[in-house]
C-alpha positions as CSV (number, residue, x, y, z in Angstrom):
1,X,0.0,0.1,-0.3
2,X,2.7,2.5,0.8
3,X,4.4,1.6,-2.9
4,X,1.2,2.9,-4.2
5,X,0.9,6.0,-2.1
6,X,4.3,7.0,-3.2
7,X,4.1,6.5,-6.7
8,X,0.7,8.3,-6.9
9,X,1.9,11.1,-4.7
10,X,5.0,11.4,-7.3
11,X,2.7,11.3,-10.4
12,X,0.7,13.8,-8.3
13,X,4.0,16.1,-8.5
14,X,4.9,15.7,-12.2
15,X,1.3,16.3,-13.1
16,X,1.4,19.6,-11.1
17,X,4.5,20.9,-12.7
18,X,3.9,20.0,-16.1
19,X,0.3,22.1,-15.2
20,X,2.4,24.6,-14.2
21,X,4.4,24.7,-17.1
22,X,2.0,24.5,-19.7
23,X,0.0,27.4,-18.6
24,X,2.8,30.1,-17.9
25,X,3.7,29.0,-21.9
26,X,0.1,29.9,-22.8
27,X,-0.1,33.0,-21.8
28,X,-0.7,35.4,-24.9
29,X,2.1,38.4,-24.8
30,X,0.9,41.4,-23.5
31,X,-0.5,44.0,-26.2
32,X,0.9,47.0,-26.9
33,X,-1.3,50.2,-25.2
34,X,-4.3,51.2,-27.6
35,X,-3.3,54.3,-29.7
36,X,-5.7,56.9,-30.4
37,X,-6.2,60.4,-29.0
38,X,-6.7,59.3,-25.7
39,X,-4.2,57.0,-25.7
40,X,-0.9,59.1,-26.9
41,X,2.6,57.8,-25.7
42,X,4.4,59.6,-22.8
43,X,7.8,60.6,-24.3
44,X,10.3,61.4,-21.5
45,X,12.0,64.4,-21.0
46,X,15.7,65.5,-21.3
47,X,17.1,66.0,-17.7
48,X,19.6,68.7,-17.2
49,X,21.9,69.6,-14.3
50,X,21.9,72.6,-12.4
51,X,25.0,74.6,-12.8
52,X,24.5,76.2,-8.9
53,X,22.7,73.2,-7.2
54,X,23.9,69.8,-9.1
55,X,19.7,68.9,-9.1
56,X,18.7,67.2,-12.3
57,X,15.4,69.1,-13.9
58,X,13.5,69.0,-16.8
59,X,14.8,70.5,-19.7
60,X,11.6,72.8,-20.2
61,X,12.5,74.6,-17.0
62,X,15.8,75.3,-17.7
63,X,16.8,78.9,-17.5
64,X,20.1,79.6,-18.9
65,X,22.6,82.8,-18.8
66,X,24.7,84.5,-21.6
67,X,27.4,82.2,-21.2
68,X,25.3,79.1,-22.0
69,X,25.3,77.9,-18.5
70,X,22.1,75.9,-17.1
71,X,20.1,76.6,-14.0
72,X,16.7,75.2,-12.6
73,X,15.5,78.8,-11.6
74,X,16.2,82.4,-12.1
75,X,17.2,82.6,-8.4
76,X,19.8,80.0,-8.5
77,X,21.2,81.6,-11.4
78,X,21.3,85.1,-9.9
79,X,23.1,83.5,-6.3
80,X,25.5,81.4,-8.9
81,X,26.7,84.9,-10.5
82,X,26.8,87.0,-7.5
83,X,29.2,84.3,-6.4
């Protein structure tokens, strides 16, 4: 009787392992996000580093001085020029 239970348990484990393996294969690949006016892809904005405080910030918020240096705010531009 113990041999029968051993083989039954072994077959059950093999069956569960195979079931799990085939279940993972059966998953469809993830679909790309839908395109359309309400689902526009978001592009990452370039980050710049402030000359004064070295903090990274979006390029759309950049403040430049005459020499082409980049600042995160007008205050940091003034502080850097004053020092």
